[in-house]
C-alpha positions in Angstrom: 0.0 0.1 -0.1 2.9 2.4 0.5 3.6 2.0 -3.1 1.3 4.9 -3.9 2.3 8.5 -4.5 -1.0 10.1 -3.4 -4.7 9.3 -2.3 -7.5 10.6 -4.5 -11.1 11.0 -3.3 -14.3 10.5 -5.5 -14.3 14.2 -6.6 -11.3 13.4 -8.7 -12.9 10.7 -10.7 -16.2 12.6 -11.0 -14.4 15.5 -12.2 -12.5 13.3 -14.7 -15.8 11.9 -15.9 -17.1 15.5 -16.3 -14.1 16.3 -18.5 -12.0 18.3 -16.1 -8.7 18.8 -17.8 -6.7 18.7 -14.6 -8.5 15.5 -13.3 -8.1 14.0 -16.8 -4.4 14.8 -16.9 -3.9 13.2 -13.3 -5.7 10.0 -14.4 -3.8 9.8 -17.7 -0.7 9.9 -15.8 -1.8 7.1 -13.5 -2.7 5.1 -16.8 0.8 5.7 -18.1 2.1 4.6 -14.7 3.8 8.0 -14.1 2.0 8.5 -10.8 0.6 5.8 -8.5 -2.9 6.7 -7.0 -4.8 5.1 -4.2 -8.5 5.3 -3.7 -10.8 4.4 -0.8 -13.2 1.6 -1.5 -15.7 3.8 0.1 -14.9 6.6 -2.6 -15.7 3.9 -5.2 -18.8 2.9 -3.3 -19.9 6.7 -3.7 -19.3 6.6 -7.4 -21.2 3.5 -8.1 -24.0 4.7 -6.0 -24.3 8.1 -7.8 -27.6 9.0 -9.4 -25.8 9.7 -12.7 -23.9 6.4 -12.8 -24.9 4.4 -15.7 -23.6 1.3 -17.7 -21.3 3.5 -19.7 -19.8 5.0 -16.6 -19.7 1.5 -15.1 -17.5 0.1 -18.0 -15.2 3.2 -18.1 -14.6 3.2 -14.3 -14.2 -0.5 -14.0 -11.3 -0.2 -16.6 -9.8 2.8 -14.7 -9.7 1.0 -11.5 -7.0 -1.2 -12.9 -4.8 1.7 -12.8 -5.6 2.8 -9.2 -4.6 1.0 -5.9 -7.9 0.3 -3.9 -7.5 1.1 -0.2 -9.6 -1.5 1.4 -12.3 -0.7 4.0 -11.1 -3.4 6.5 -11.9 -3.5 10.2 -9.0 -1.3 11.3 -9.7 1.4 8.6 -13.4 1.3 9.6 -12.7 1.7 13.2 -10.0 4.3 12.9 -12.2 6.2 10.5 -15.0 5.9 12.8 -12.9 7.3 15.7 -12.0 10.3 13.4 -15.6 11.0 12.8 -16.6 10.8 16.5 -13.7 13.0 17.5 -14.8 15.6 14.8 -18.0 16.3 17.0 -20.0 16.4 13.8 -23.5 15.4 14.7 -26.3 14.3 12.3 -28.9 13.2 14.6 -30.2 9.7 15.3 -32.1 9.4 12.2 -30.2 10.4 9.1 -33.2 9.8 6.8 -34.9 12.8 8.5 -32.2 15.1 7.2 -33.0 17.1 4.0 -31.6 15.7 0.8 -29.1 18.7 0.3 -27.6 17.8 3.7 -27.4 14.2 3.3 -25.1 14.6 0.3 -22.8 16.4 2.6 -23.0 13.7 5.2 -22.0 10.9 2.7 -19.2 13.0 1.4 -18.2 13.9 4.9 -18.0 10.2 5.7 -15.9 9.6 2.7 -13.4 12.2 3.9 -12.8 10.5 7.2 -11.8 7.3 5.3 -9.7 9.4 3.1 -8.0 11.1 6.2 -7.6 7.7 7.8 -5.7 6.4 4.7 -3.6 9.7 5.0 -2.6 9.1 8.6 -1.9 5.5 7.9 0.2 5.9 4.5 1.4 9.5 5.0 0.7 10.2 1.3 -0.8 13.6 0.0 -4.6 13.7 -0.6 -5.7 15.0 -4.0 -9.2 16.3 -4.1 -11.4 18.6 -6.2 -13.4 19.4 -3.2 -11.1 20.8 -0.5 -13.6 22.8 1.2 -15.3 19.5 2.1 -12.4 18.5 4.5 -12.9 19.8 7.9 -9.7 21.0 9.7 -7.5 19.5 7.2 -5.0 21.6 5.2 -2.7 19.2 3.6 -4.7 18.9 0.2 -3.8 19.2 -3.3 -5.8 19.9 -6.3 -5.2 17.8 -9.5 -3.7 20.5 -11.4 -1.0 21.0 -8.7 0.2 17.5 -8.3 
């Protein structure tokens, strides 16, 4: 796992899908094996669960995964990410289903951020994201154009 150069979150692959030139360049560099990128399996879960994810997207992203290193959601990662979440003092209430749709997207993305941060602490590799504002109290972030 330490064989990666950086960790990406779902925002990078979604930006790639949307045609962002910097995200595309970063992914092309991974395909050419110029850079080794890791991605949390939870980030992949978010992409596959997206409302806009269709069969064409599935085929494209499945082939892209061959050029990325999945960071598995195993028991230690789940527990450590849960600890980061609890210590953040972010509270969403007992029943997440009662939260408005706009906020639930933030909740799902916030949970991803804790998995990505846990990978950062474990692997000490930079985080590449197109959504730096979604990371609470975390400043060591890189945008695709800067990596």
